[in-house]
C-alpha positions in Angstrom: -51.4 31.7 -35.1 -54.6 33.3 -36.2 -58.2 33.3 -35.0 -60.8 30.8 -36.1 -63.2 31.8 -38.8 -65.5 34.6 -37.6 -68.6 32.5 -38.5 -67.5 29.4 -36.6 -70.4 28.2 -34.5 -70.6 25.5 -31.9 -74.1 24.1 -31.9 -75.3 21.7 -29.2 -78.3 19.5 -29.8 -80.4 18.8 -26.7 -81.8 15.3 -26.3 -85.5 15.1 -27.0 -85.9 13.1 -23.8 -84.3 15.0 -21.0 -84.1 11.9 -18.9 -81.9 10.0 -21.5 -79.0 8.1 -20.0 -75.7 9.8 -20.9 -72.7 7.8 -21.8 -70.0 10.4 -22.2 -68.7 13.7 -20.7 -69.7 15.7 -23.8 -71.6 18.9 -23.0 -74.5 17.4 -24.9 -75.1 14.1 -26.8 -74.3 15.8 -30.1 -72.0 18.8 -30.6 -71.4 20.3 -34.0 -68.6 22.8 -34.8 -70.2 24.5 -37.8 -68.0 26.3 -40.3 -64.9 25.2 -38.4 -63.0 25.9 -41.6 -63.7 27.9 -44.7 -63.4 24.9 -47.1 -63.7 21.1 -47.0 -62.2 19.4 -43.9 -60.2 16.4 -45.1 -59.7 14.8 -41.7 -60.4 15.2 -38.0 -58.3 13.3 -35.4 -58.5 13.1 -31.7 -55.4 12.9 -29.5 -54.6 9.8 -27.4 -55.9 11.5 -24.2 -59.2 12.3 -25.9 -59.1 16.0 -25.0 -58.5 17.7 -28.3 -59.6 17.2 -31.9 -57.4 18.5 -34.7 -58.5 19.1 -38.3 -57.0 19.9 -41.7 -58.7 21.7 -44.6 -58.7 22.8 -48.1 -58.5 26.4 -46.8 -54.8 25.7 -46.0 -55.3 25.8 -42.2 -55.0 23.4 -39.3 -57.2 23.8 -36.3 -57.4 22.3 -32.8 -60.6 22.3 -30.7 -61.5 21.2 -27.2 -63.6 18.0 -27.1 -65.3 18.9 -23.9 -67.1 21.9 -22.5 -68.0 24.5 -25.2 -65.5 23.0 -27.7 -63.5 26.2 -27.8 -60.9 26.7 -30.5 -57.4 26.3 -29.2 -55.4 26.9 -32.3 -55.8 27.9 -36.0 -52.7 28.0 -38.0 -52.1 28.6 -41.7 -49.9 26.3 -43.7 -47.6 27.5 -46.5 -48.9 27.3 -50.0 -51.7 24.7 -50.5 -54.4 22.6 -49.0 -53.5 20.4 -46.0 -54.7 16.9 -47.1 -53.9 14.8 -44.1 -53.0 15.2 -40.4 -51.8 12.9 -37.6 -50.8 13.4 -34.0 -47.2 12.6 -33.4 -46.3 9.7 -31.1 -45.3 12.3 -28.4 -48.7 14.0 -28.7 -47.1 17.5 -28.6 -47.1 18.1 -32.3 -49.1 17.4 -35.5 -47.7 15.9 -38.7 -49.2 17.3 -41.9 -49.4 16.2 -45.6 -49.9 19.0 -48.1 -50.7 19.6 -51.8 -47.5 21.7 -51.9 -45.5 18.4 -52.0 -44.3 18.8 -48.4 -44.5 17.0 -45.0 -44.4 19.3 -42.0 -44.5 19.3 -38.2 -46.5 21.8 -36.2 -45.8 22.5 -32.5 -49.2 22.5 -30.9 -48.1 24.4 -27.8 -46.7 27.4 -29.7 -48.5 27.2 -33.1 -45.1 27.4 -34.8 -44.0 25.2 -37.7 -41.0 23.2 -36.4 -39.9 21.4 -39.6 -40.7 20.9 -43.2 -39.6 18.0 -45.4 -39.3 18.3 -49.2 -38.5 15.5 -51.6 -41.8 14.3 -53.1 -42.5 15.4 -56.6 -46.3 15.7 -56.3 -48.9 16.3 -53.6 -48.6 14.3 -50.4 -51.8 12.5 -49.5 -50.9 10.7 -46.3 -48.6 10.8 -43.2 -48.1 8.3 -40.5 -45.8 8.5 -37.4 -43.7 5.4 -36.7 -44.8 4.1 -33.3 -41.5 2.8 -31.9 -39.3 5.4 -33.5 -40.8 8.8 -32.8 -38.1 10.5 -34.8 -39.4 8.9 -38.0 -42.4 9.7 -40.2 -43.8 7.9 -43.2 -45.5 9.7 -46.2 -47.3 8.7 -49.4 -47.6 10.8 -52.5 -49.1 11.1 -55.9 -45.6 10.7 -57.3 -45.9 7.0 -56.6 -43.4 6.9 -53.7 -43.7 6.2 -50.0 -40.9 7.8 -48.0 -39.5 7.6 -44.4 -38.2 10.8 -43.0 -35.8 11.3 -40.0 -36.8 14.3 -38.0 -33.3 14.5 -36.5 -31.7 15.2 -39.8 -34.6 16.5 -41.9 -33.7 13.9 -44.5 -35.5 11.2 -46.4 -33.8 7.9 -45.3 -36.0 5.4 -47.3 -37.9 5.8 -50.5 -40.1 3.1 -51.9 -41.0 3.4 -55.6 -44.3 2.2 -56.9 -46.0 2.5 -60.2 -49.2 4.4 -59.3 -50.1 7.4 -57.1 -50.4 6.5 -53.5 -53.2 7.7 -51.3 -52.4 6.2 -47.9 -49.6 4.7 -45.8 -49.2 2.9 -42.4 -46.3 1.3 -40.7 -46.6 -1.6 -38.3 -45.4 -1.3 -34.8 -42.2 -3.3 -35.6 -41.1 -0.3 -37.7 -40.1 -2.7 -40.5 -43.3 -3.4 -42.4 -44.8 -0.5 -44.4 -48.2 -0.8 -46.2 -49.2 1.6 -48.9 -52.4 1.8 -51.1 -53.4 3.8 -54.1 -54.8 4.0 -57.5 -53.8 0.5 -58.6 -56.5 -1.0 -56.2 -53.8 -2.9 -54.3 -52.0 -2.7 -50.9 -48.3 -3.1 -51.1 -46.3 -4.5 -48.2 -42.7 -3.6 -48.0 -39.7 -4.4 -45.8 -38.3 -0.9 -45.2 -34.9 -2.2 -44.0 -34.1 -3.9 -47.2 -36.4 -1.9 -49.6 -37.9 -5.2 -50.6 -41.6 -5.7 -51.5 -42.9 -8.6 -49.3 -46.4 -9.0 -50.7 -49.2 -7.4 -52.7 -52.7 -7.6 -51.3 -55.4 -7.7 -54.0 -59.2 -7.7 -53.7 -60.4 -4.2 -54.3 -61.8 -3.3 -57.7 -61.2 0.5 -57.6 -58.8 3.0 -56.0 -58.0 2.7 -52.3 -58.6 6.0 -50.5 -57.3 5.2 -47.0 -55.7 2.6 -44.8 -56.1 2.3 -41.0 -54.0 0.3 -38.6 -55.4 -1.5 -35.5 -53.9 -0.6 -32.2 -52.2 -4.0 -31.8 -50.7 -3.7 -35.3 -52.3 -7.0 -36.3 -54.9 -5.7 -38.8 -55.3 -3.1 -41.4 -58.7 -1.9 -42.8 -58.8 -0.4 -46.3 -61.4 1.9 -47.8 -61.9 1.9 -51.6 -63.9 3.5 -54.3 -65.6 0.2 -55.1 -67.8 1.0 -52.1 -66.2 -1.6 -49.8 -63.9 -1.7 -46.9 -61.7 -4.8 -46.3 -60.1 -6.1 -43.1 -56.6 -7.6 -43.6 -54.5 -9.8 -41.5 -51.0 -8.1 -41.7 -49.2 -10.1 -39.1 -45.7 -11.2 -40.4 -45.6 -14.7 -41.9 -49.4 -15.0 -41.8 -50.5 -17.9 -44.0 -53.5 -18.2 -46.3 -55.8 -15.4 -47.5 -55.0 -12.2 -45.7 -58.4 -10.7 -46.4 -60.6 -11.6 -43.4 -63.8 -9.7 -44.1 -65.5 -7.2 -46.5 -67.8 -4.4 -45.3 -70.4 -2.7 -47.3 -73.0 0.0 -46.7 -71.2 3.3 -47.3 -70.7 4.9 -50.7 -68.1 6.8 -52.7 -69.6 9.6 -54.8 -68.6 11.4 -58.0 -66.6 13.8 -55.9 -63.8 11.1 -55.7 -62.8 12.3 -52.2 -60.2 10.5 -50.2 -62.7 9.1 -47.6 -60.9 8.0 -44.5 -61.6 5.0 -42.3 -60.5 3.9 -38.8 -60.4 1.1 -36.3 -61.5 1.8 -32.7 -58.8 1.4 -30.1 -60.8 -1.4 -28.4 -60.9 -3.1 -31.8 -64.7 -3.6 -31.7 -65.6 -1.2 -34.5 -64.7 0.0 -38.0 -65.7 3.5 -39.0 -65.7 5.3 -42.3 -66.8 8.5 -43.9 -69.2 8.3 -46.8 -70.6 10.4 -49.7 -74.2 10.0 -48.4 -73.4 12.6 -45.7 -73.3 10.0 -42.9 -70.6 8.4 -40.8 -70.9 4.6 -40.8 -70.0 2.0 -38.2 -69.5 -1.8 -38.5 -68.7 -4.6 -36.1 -65.1 -5.6 -36.7 -65.7 -9.2 -35.6 -69.0 -9.9 -37.5 -68.9 -7.4 -40.3 -72.4 -6.3 -39.5 -73.3 -2.8 -40.5 -74.3 -1.3 -37.1 -75.0 2.4 -37.6 -75.5 5.1 -40.1 -75.1 8.5 -38.4 -76.6 11.6 -40.0 -76.0 15.2 -39.2 -73.6 16.5 -41.9 -74.8 18.4 -45.0 -72.0 17.1 -47.3 -69.9 14.1 -47.8 -68.3 12.8 -44.6 -64.5 12.7 -45.2 -63.4 10.9 -42.0 -64.9 9.2 -38.9 -63.2 7.8 -35.8 -64.0 6.7 -32.3 -62.9 8.7 -29.3 -60.1 6.7 -27.5 -61.7 6.7 -24.1 -65.5 7.2 -24.5 -68.3 6.2 -26.9 -68.0 9.3 -29.0 -67.8 9.4 -32.8 -65.8 12.2 -34.3 -66.5 13.0 -38.0 -65.4 15.7 -40.5 -67.1 16.8 -43.7 -67.0 18.7 -46.9 -69.7 20.9 -45.2 -66.8 22.4 -43.2 -68.0 21.1 -39.9 -66.9 18.6 -37.2 -69.5 16.6 -35.3 -68.9 14.9 -31.9 -71.7 12.4 -31.3 -72.3 10.3 -28.3 -73.3 6.7 -28.8 -76.0 5.4 -26.4 
């Protein structure tokens, strides 16, 4: 465990109108953790209780910050050899799962700051990790080597490997633990039955590479983000009939940086959020598709955006090395 960057700065922005009605327990309506890392932050994720936000970065570190109070740094840990490209809270919420450019998946104990386990088997950088919801001893990963893998934390072994033609950027697994969805550079989402290693369906509609997938809390929907400057909402219920693409969302942009911009679905399933190369976080209505908000504040592409699980707070990360927690009125 090491200390946060010496130049890390928590900046709070006072409301212009002191009498404004507050809607969250944040210290101020907008809190920015400036220079939280020394390189691009690829993703920031809040734990299920809403008390901590974890981030991963090109500087090869993982950090954890308090959401409330002065947003103090709780943990800053260096990974092994390369940038940490993705991060997720484990189902038990006592550890973080990481995906790295060193081709590994790893688990970090957040109470001690020690690396618990590492999993090797991918032949190229790992872009995405996802904890299986009903089987907390299993983790899914997706890699530039064109495979999605399932790992068993009890044995440190890969127990399933799904081979696809193109590099994969994102993976999710439905709550049933059976259906895996992976997206990547072929513009498609591939649905697999992980029990039988059989591809169930290919979801087509995007016209450029998919950068991320996000699963709804009830496991009925997936939203995809792509470099064609669209997000799409898909019905992923088993045996669903008809066109699985329910709605297309526009308003954000993917820039020449070709970053893996991350999207999310709020736990109450009212909103879809995404990062964007216009330095803003974007919010849409899930039910209507209406573009609701474009939230400024960052000084570089916004790499991820998500809603706090309990309060109207948007948490975003950026290439400007900062994290912003912003209250919605």
